[in-house]
VOBA-1610 file (N, C-alpha, C; in pm, whole numbers, padded with zeros to 5 digits, always signed):
BEGIN
Met+04113-05913+00363Met+04049-05784+00340Met+03934-05802+00241Ala+03823-05742+00271Ala+03705-05753+00186Ala+03727-05682+00053Ser+03672-05742-00051Ser+03684-05682-00185Ser+03596-05558-00196Leu+03621-05479-00298Leu+03540-05360-00322Leu+03393-05400-00340Tyr+03370-05513-00405Tyr+03235-05565-00425Tyr+03163-05579-00291Glu+03232-05628-00191Glu+03173-05650-00058Glu+03167-05522+00026Arg+03260-05430+00006Arg+03267-05309+00087Arg+03181-05196+00036Asp+03176-05180-00099Asp+03108-05063-00155Asp+03053-05102-00293Phe+02934-05156-00293Phe+02875-05208-00416Phe+02864-05099-00523Tyr+02826-04980-00484Tyr+02811-04870-00579Tyr+02943-04839-00650Ala+03050-04828-00572Ala+03182-04801-00629Ala+03225-04917-00719Trp+03201-05040-00673Trp+03235-05158-00754Trp+03160-05154-00887Ala+03030-05126-00884Ala+02950-05124-01007Ala+03002-05020-01105Asn+03035-04902-01056Asn+03089-04798-01143Asn+03225-04837-01199Glu+03307-04898-01116Glu+03439-04943-01162Glu+03423-05049-01272Gln+03335-05144-01251Gln+03314-05251-01348Gln+03258-05196-01480Ala+03166-05102-01471Ala+03111-05040-01593Ala+03222-04970-01671Ala+03309-04900-01601Ala+03419-04830-01669Ala+03514-04931-01734Leu+03543-05040-01665Leu+03631-05143-01721Leu+03569-05206-01847Leu+03441-05234-01841Leu+03373-05294-01956Leu+03371-05197-02074Arg+03340-05073-02047Arg+03337-04972-02154Arg+03474-04954-02218Ala+03577-04969-02139Ala+03713-04954-02189Ala+03764-05082-02257Gly+03683-05187-02253Gly+03723-05313-02314Gly+03826-05390-02234Arg+03838-05358-02107Arg+03938-05422-02020Arg+03875-05541-01948Leu+03833-05639-02025Leu+03763-05754-01969Leu+03848-05834-01873Ala+03977-05843-01899Ala+04066-05918-01810Ala+04070-05858-01670Ala+04050-05728-01659Ala+04055-05660-01529Ala+03918-05660-01459Ala+03813-05696-01533Ala+03677-05692-01477Ala+03653-05811-01385Asp+03565-05793-01292Asp+03525-05896-01195Asp+03411-05978-01259Ile+03447-06062-01354Ile+03349-06133-01437Ile+03252-06218-01353Glu+03303-06288-01254Glu+03217-06375-01173Glu+03106-06295-01104His+03143-06185-01041His+03041-06103-00973His+02951-06031-01073Ile+03006-05991-01186Ile+02922-05927-01288Ile+02815-06025-01336Ala+02855-06149-01362Ala+02759-06252-01405Ala+02653-06275-01297Glu+02696-06280-01173Glu+02605-06299-01060Glu+02502-06185-01054Glu+02549-06063-01072Glu+02459-05948-01065Glu+02362-05946-01183Ile+02406-05986-01300Ile+02316-05990-01416Ile+02208-06095-01393Glu+02246-06212-01341Glu+02146-06314-01308Glu+02047-06262-01206Ser+02096-06190-01109Ser+02011-06134-01005Ser+01910-06034-01064Met+01956-05956-01161Met+01866-05861-01227Met+01752-05935-01297Gly+01784-06046-01362Gly+01681-06125-01428Gly+01580-06180-01328Lys+01628-06227-01215Lys+01539-06278-01110Lys+01450-06167-01056Thr+01505-06047-01048Thr+01427-05933-01000Thr+01310-05905-01094Glu+01333-05915-01223Glu+01226-05892-01320Glu+01115-05997-01304Lys+01153-06120-01280Lys+01053-06226-01259Lys+00975-06201-01129Arg+01047-06163-01024Arg+00979-06135-00896Arg+00881-06019-00910Glu+00918-05919-00990Glu+00829-05805-01014Glu+00699-05852-01081Leu+00711-05942-01177Leu+00592-05996-01243Leu+00506-06073-01145Val+00567-06158-01063Val+00493-06234-00963Val+00421-06138-00867Ser+00490-06035-00824Ser+00431-05940-00730Ser+00310-05868-00790Arg+00325-05820-00913Arg+00213-05751-00980Arg+00095-05845-00999Leu+00123-05968-01043Leu+00015-06065-01063Leu-00053-06100-00930Ala+00025-06111-00824Ala-00032-06145-00694Ala-00131-06038-00647Val-00094-05913-00663Val-00184-05803-00624Val-00310-05807-00710Leu-00293-05824-00838Leu-00406-05831-00930Leu-00498-05947-00895Leu-00441-06064-00877Leu-00523-06182-00844Leu-00591-06169-00709Met-00522-06111-00612Met-00585-06092-00481Met-00710-06005-00494His-00700-05898-00572His-00816-05810-00587His-00928-05876-00667Leu-00892-05959-00763Leu-00997-06033-00835Leu-01064-06134-00742Leu-00987-06197-00655Leu-01046-06289-00557Leu-01138-06214-00461Lys-01091-06101-00413Lys-01175-06022-00323Lys-01302-05978-00395Trp-01289-05939-00521Trp-01405-05895-00600Trp-01509-06007-00607Gln-01461-06130-00628Gln-01553-06242-00642Gln-01605-06293-00509Phe-01521-06300-00407Phe-01560-06365-00283Phe-01603-06270-00173Gln-01588-06143-00194Gln-01637-06045-00097Gln-01705-05931-00174Pro-01812-05963-00247Pro-01875-05864-00335Pro-01929-05742-00261Thr-01960-05756-00134Thr-02010-05639-00060Thr-01901-05535-00039Gly-01775-05574-00056Gly-01664-05480-00038Gly-01619-05415-00168Gln-01681-05453-00279Gln-01639-05395-00407Gln-01645-05243-00401Cys-01536-05181-00444Cys-01528-05036-00436Cys-01440-04983-00549Thr-01441-04854-00563Thr-01361-04789-00666Thr-01213-04821-00649Ser-01166-04825-00527Ser-01025-04853-00501Ser-00986-04990-00556Trp-01067-05091-00531Trp-01038-05225-00582Trp-01039-05225-00734Arg-01139-05162-00793Arg-01152-05159-00939Arg-01030-05091-01001Leu-00989-04980-00943Leu-00873-04907-00998Leu-00743-04984-00977Thr-00731-05056-00866Thr-00613-05139-00844Thr-00605-05249-00948Val-00718-05312-00979Val-00720-05416-01083Val-00677-05356-01217Lys-00735-05242-01252Lys-00699-05179-01380Lys-00551-05143-01384Glu-00501-05085-01276Glu-00361-05044-01270Glu-00268-05165-01282Gln-00296-05271-01208Gln-00209-05388-01212Gln-00215-05459-01347Arg-00331-05460-01410Arg-00339-05516-01545Arg-00245-05441-01639Arg-00247-05311-01632Arg-00159-05231-01718Arg-00013-05252-01683Glu+00017-05262-01555Glu+00155-05284-01512Glu+00207-05420-01562Val+00123-05523-01555Val+00163-05656-01603Val+00188-05652-01753Val+00098-05590-01827Val+00114-05579-01972Val+00244-05504-02005Asp+00268-05393-01938Asp+00390-05315-01962Asp+00515-05395-01925His+00509-05466-01814His+00625-05543-01769His+00657-05654-01869Leu+00555-05719-01921Leu+00578-05824-02020Leu+00627-05766-02152Ala+00583-05646-02185Ala+00632-05581-02307Ala+00781-05549-02293Asp+00823-05511-02173Asp+00964-05481-02147Asp+01049-05607-02133Asn+00984-05719-02097Asn+01054-05845-02071Asn+00980-05960-02139Pro+00973-05962-02272Pro+00891-06062-02342Pro+00931-06206-02315Ser+01054-06231-02277Ser+01092-06370-02250Ser+01023-06425-02125Leu+00969-06338-02041Leu+00897-06385-01923Leu+00765-06453-01960Val+00715-06430-02080Val+00591-06495-02123Val+00606-06647-02115Ser+00724-06698-02146Ser+00746-06843-02140Ser+00741-06896-01997Lys+00753-06807-01900Lys+00750-06846-01758Lys+00612-06828-01696Leu+00511-06791-01776Leu+00380-06759-01719Leu+00315-06871-01639Pro+00317-06996-01683Pro+00251-07099-01602Pro+00305-07105-01458Glu+00436-07111-01442Glu+00493-07118-01307Glu+00476-06985-01233Thr+00488-06876-01304Thr+00474-06744-01243Thr+00332-06723-01193Leu+00236-06761-01274Leu+00096-06746-01237Leu+00062-06834-01116Ala+00115-06955-01115Ala+00089-07045-01002Ala+00145-06987-00872Gly+00267-06936-00878Gly+00327-06875-00759Gly+00253-06751-00715Ala+00214-06669-00810Ala+00141-06546-00778Ala+00005-06579-00718Tyr-00060-06683-00771Tyr-00193-06718-00719Tyr-00182-06767-00574Ala-00080-06846-00543Ala-00063-06894-00405Ala-00049-06775-00310Arg+00028-06675-00350Arg+00042-06555-00267Arg-00090-06479-00258Ala-00159-06466-00371Ala-00285-06393-00375Ala-00389-06459-00285Gln-00391-06591-00285Gln-00486-06665-00203Gln-00465-06634-00055Leu-00340-06634-00011Leu-00310-06601+00129Leu-00347-06456+00161Ser-00313-06366+00072Ser-00344-06224+00095Ser-00494-06200+00099Ala-00565-06264+00008Ala-00711-06248+00004Ala-00774-06303+00133Ala-00724-06415+00181Ala-00775-06472+00306Ala-00751-06374+00421Arg-00632-06317+00426Arg-00600-06221+00532Arg-00690-06098+00524Glu-00708-06044+00403Glu-00783-05919+00388Glu-00934-05936+00399Thr-00985-06055+00367Thr-01130-06076+00373Thr-01174-06144+00502Ala-01080-06200+00576Ala-01107-06280+00695Ala-01180-06410+00660Leu-01177-06448+00533Leu-01232-06578+00491Leu-01122-06682+00505Pro-01159-06808+00527Pro-01056-06911+00535Pro-00990-06932+00398Glu-00866-06975+00399Glu-00797-07003+00273Glu-00875-07099+00186Thr-00944-07192+00250Thr-01020-07294+00176Thr-01143-07236+00106Ala-01176-07112+00133Ala-01289-07048+00065Ala-01256-07017-00080Phe-01127-07014-00111Phe-01082-06978-00245Phe-01041-07105-00320Pro-01054-07104-00451Pro-01011-07222-00528Pro-00863-07254-00502Ala-00831-07383-00506Ala-00694-07427-00478Ala-00596-07379-00585Ser-00643-07364-00707Ser-00558-07312-00815Ser-00633-07199-00885Cys-00562-07122-00959Cys-00619-07004-01023Cys-00737-07044-01113Pro-00853-06986-01090Pro-00972-07024-01166Pro-00985-06954-01301Trp-00891-06865-01333Trp-00904-06786-01455Trp-00784-06808-01545Ser-00807-06794-01673Ser-00696-06800-01768Ser-00619-06668-01762Phe-00498-06672-01813Phe-00418-06550-01815Phe-00486-06443-01899Glu-00551-06486-02007Glu-00622-06392-02094Glu-00735-06324-02017Gln-00810-06400-01937Gln-00917-06340-01857Gln-00860-06240-01756Ile-00753-06281-01691Ile-00693-06197-01587Ile-00658-06059-01642Leu-00609-06055-01765Leu-00568-05927-01824Leu-00679-05857-01902Asp-00790-05924-01924Asp-00901-05868-02002Asp-00970-05757-01923Glu-00963-05635-01974Glu-01023-05520-01903Glu-01173-05534-01883Ala-01237-05617-01963Ala-01383-05636-01950Ala-01416-05750-01852Phe-01316-05824-01807Phe-01341-05938-01719Phe-01346-05896-01573Trp-01456-05929-01509Trp-01474-05911-01367Trp-01544-06036-01315Pro-01484-06110-01224Pro-01544-06236-01179Pro-01681-06213-01117Glu-01771-06307-01149Glu-01904-06303-01090Glu-01893-06336-00940Pro-01974-06270-00860Pro-01972-06300-00715Pro-02000-06447-00689Ser-01926-06503-00594Ser-01950-06644-00558Ser-02074-06651-00471Ser-02137-06765-00478Ser-02261-06780-00398Ser-02235-06843-00265
//
């Protein structure tokens, strides 16, 4: 018979929270609780990668498709910059993961930019051409490529 964890995650989560609050650790499903906490941490990292990917894609489009520059792109860049700053403020330990996170986000951004601009993937730099500080700098806008 399937466990409550497998049958009804919501009910399981509420049950586990009640057990923890009551100090009944021996009755709690520690293995699944640990698994879910790890999963929550991974979700926070994925959120950062996703926000950075959108931001980087729009910066790539800004630089490599200057004729398409528009208010929508500019506002998306501003919004994603703020979202990244807020996300890092809420999860400061993710700062130590920035090199790998930025690399993964850039790879996604490169593919998305190629799809949205109809330019070949090779039209974009193989690795992120900007520092993290530039990416978040509200005054930074990449110069159009020639």
